[in-house]
C-alpha positions in Angstrom: -73.9 -57.1 -84.2 -76.5 -54.2 -84.1 -77.5 -52.0 -87.0 -78.7 -48.4 -86.4 -80.0 -46.8 -89.5 -80.4 -43.4 -87.9 -83.4 -41.3 -87.3 -82.0 -37.8 -86.6 -82.0 -35.1 -89.2 -78.8 -35.1 -91.2 -76.2 -32.6 -89.8 -74.0 -30.2 -91.7 -71.7 -31.7 -94.3 -68.2 -30.4 -93.8 -66.6 -32.5 -96.6 -67.6 -33.7 -100.0 -69.1 -37.1 -100.4 -66.1 -38.1 -102.5 -63.0 -39.5 -100.7 -59.5 -38.3 -101.3 -56.6 -40.6 -101.1 -53.3 -38.9 -101.9 -53.9 -36.9 -105.1 -56.8 -39.0 -106.4 -60.5 -38.7 -105.9 -62.8 -41.7 -105.8 -66.6 -42.1 -105.4 -66.2 -45.2 -103.3 -68.4 -45.3 -100.2 -66.5 -43.9 -97.2 -66.5 -46.0 -94.0 -65.3 -45.0 -90.5 -64.1 -47.9 -88.5 -64.1 -47.2 -84.7 -62.3 -49.9 -82.8 -59.4 -49.8 -80.3 -58.3 -53.3 -81.4 -55.7 -52.3 -84.0 -55.4 -55.8 -85.5 -59.1 -56.1 -86.0 -59.3 -52.6 -87.4 -56.6 -53.5 -89.9 -58.4 -56.6 -91.0 -61.7 -54.7 -91.5 -59.8 -52.0 -93.5 -58.3 -54.6 -95.8 -61.6 -56.4 -96.3 -63.6 -53.2 -97.0 -60.9 -51.9 -99.3 -61.1 -55.2 -101.3 -64.9 -54.8 -101.4 -64.6 -51.3 -103.0 -65.1 -49.1 -99.9 -62.8 -46.3 -98.8 -62.2 -47.0 -95.0 -60.6 -44.8 -92.4 -59.9 -45.7 -88.7 -60.4 -44.1 -85.3 -59.2 -46.0 -82.2 -61.3 -44.2 -79.6 -64.7 -42.5 -79.2 -63.6 -38.9 -79.0 -61.5 -39.2 -82.1 -64.4 -40.7 -83.9 -66.8 -37.9 -83.0 -64.2 -35.4 -84.2 -63.9 -37.2 -87.5 -67.7 -37.4 -87.9 -68.1 -33.7 -87.4 -65.4 -32.9 -89.9 -66.2 -35.4 -92.7 -69.2 -37.0 -94.2 -69.2 -40.8 -94.0 -71.6 -43.2 -95.7 -71.2 -45.8 -92.9 -69.8 -46.2 -89.4 -68.6 -49.5 -88.0 -68.6 -48.9 -84.2 -67.2 -51.1 -81.5 -69.2 -51.1 -78.2 -66.3 -51.6 -75.9 -64.1 -48.5 -76.4 -61.8 -46.8 -73.9 -63.1 -43.5 -72.2 -66.2 -43.1 -74.3 -68.0 -46.4 -75.2 -69.8 -47.2 -78.4 -73.3 -46.4 -77.1 -72.1 -43.0 -75.9 -70.6 -42.3 -79.3 -73.9 -43.3 -81.0 -75.9 -41.2 -78.6 -73.8 -38.1 -79.4 -73.7 -38.5 -83.2 -77.5 -39.1 -83.3 -78.0 -35.6 -82.1 -77.0 -34.2 -85.5 -76.2 -37.1 -87.9 -78.2 -39.9 -89.5 -75.4 -41.9 -90.9 -76.0 -45.7 -90.8 -74.1 -47.4 -87.9 -73.1 -51.1 -87.5 -72.3 -51.9 -83.9 -69.9 -54.6 -83.1 -70.9 -56.3 -79.8 -69.4 -59.8 -79.8 -66.7 -60.8 -77.4 -64.0 -61.9 -79.8 -61.8 -63.5 -77.2 -64.5 -64.0 -74.5 -62.2 -62.0 -72.1 -62.6 -58.5 -70.8 -59.5 -57.0 -69.3 -60.2 -54.3 -66.6 -57.5 -52.2 -64.9 -58.4 -50.9 -61.4 -56.4 -48.6 -59.3 -56.0 -48.7 -55.5 -54.5 -46.6 -52.8 -52.3 -49.5 -51.6 -51.8 -53.2 -51.9 -53.8 -53.7 -48.7 -56.9 -52.0 -50.2 -56.5 -54.4 -53.2 -56.3 -57.3 -50.7 -59.5 -56.2 -49.0 -61.4 -56.2 -52.4 -60.0 -59.6 -53.2 -61.3 -60.9 -49.8 -64.7 -59.4 -50.5 -64.8 -61.2 -53.8 -64.0 -64.5 -52.1 -60.7 -64.6 -53.9 -58.6 -65.6 -50.9 -56.0 -68.4 -50.8 -57.8 -71.6 -52.1 -54.7 -73.7 -52.3 -55.0 -77.0 -50.4 -51.3 -77.0 -49.5 -51.2 -73.4 -48.3 -49.5 -72.4 -45.1 -51.9 -72.6 -42.1 -49.9 -70.0 -40.0 -50.7 -66.3 -40.4 -48.2 -64.4 -42.6 -45.8 -62.3 -40.7 -46.3 -58.5 -40.7 -42.9 -57.8 -42.0 -43.6 -60.1 -45.0 -46.9 -58.2 -45.8 -45.2 -54.8 -45.6 -42.4 -56.0 -47.9 -45.0 -57.4 -50.3 -46.8 -54.0 -50.4 -43.5 -52.2 -51.0 -42.5 -54.5 -54.0 -46.0 -54.3 -55.5 -45.8 -50.5 -55.3 -42.4 -50.4 -56.9 -43.6 -52.4 -59.9 -47.2 -51.3 -60.4 -47.5 -47.8 -59.0 -48.5 -44.8 -61.1 -47.0 -41.3 -60.8 -49.6 -40.3 -58.1 -48.6 -43.3 -55.9 -51.8 -45.4 -56.6 -51.2 -49.0 -57.7 -52.8 -50.8 -60.6 -54.4 -54.3 -60.6 -55.6 -56.1 -63.7 -58.6 -58.3 -63.7 -59.7 -60.7 -66.5 -63.4 -61.3 -66.8 -63.9 -64.5 -68.7 -67.3 -65.0 -70.4 -68.6 -68.6 -71.0 -71.7 -69.6 -72.9 -73.1 -72.7 -74.4 -76.2 -73.9 -76.2 -77.6 -76.8 -78.2 -79.1 -76.0 -81.6 -82.7 -76.8 -82.2 -84.0 -78.2 -85.5 -86.2 -75.2 -85.9 -83.3 -72.8 -85.6 -82.6 -70.6 -88.6 -79.7 -72.1 -90.6 -76.8 -69.8 -91.8 -76.5 -69.3 -95.5 -73.7 -70.8 -97.5 -70.7 -68.4 -98.1 -71.1 -66.8 -101.5 -74.9 -67.2 -101.7 -75.7 -63.5 -100.9 -77.8 -61.8 -103.5 -76.7 -58.2 -102.6 -73.5 -56.7 -101.3 -72.9 -54.4 -98.4 -72.4 -51.4 -100.7 -75.8 -51.9 -102.2 -77.4 -52.1 -98.7 -75.7 -48.8 -97.7 -76.8 -47.1 -100.9 -80.3 -48.4 -100.4 -80.3 -50.0 -103.9 -81.0 -53.6 -102.9 -83.8 -55.0 -105.0 -86.4 -56.8 -102.9 -88.1 -59.8 -104.4 
């Protein structure tokens, strides 16, 4: 998780600092959650609401920038891995005019990145697989070359199932991240749950009393 407090001059305020929900007005701190993971965004919304915040959600970077120019938020929770416009691009754009605090979510929650790539044909996909070393590694594989008619039929079926309207085919790759470490005795120990002396709202308002 990264925290950007903002250094640009504050931009124009296009909405009052109060948040409107239905017909009621509240002075709760407004938070914009920017995350394409709808389940995670819902969890954050429920948690922040319970903590006294007034959250709203955008599921992509362009929508987030539109919201940020239309309304004044006290805090932005921004996912790095967004479709079309990633979190760093969103932060770079909003820092040109706004100084709202930003918390960036950078952890790989499932340790898997799913990437969709498009090819002109199944044979172009196969060439990429060969370049990556992802050829047939099965011990019990056939040792004879596959017949031409079989390969042509394979390309036809793949195109029927995974082609877009422009004729190009889609292939999905899962990039799996693995990491490991051994804790050292000098490593900082996490605090016990419930031992915090200040809440997130106090930190955003800048009212935390330092000892």
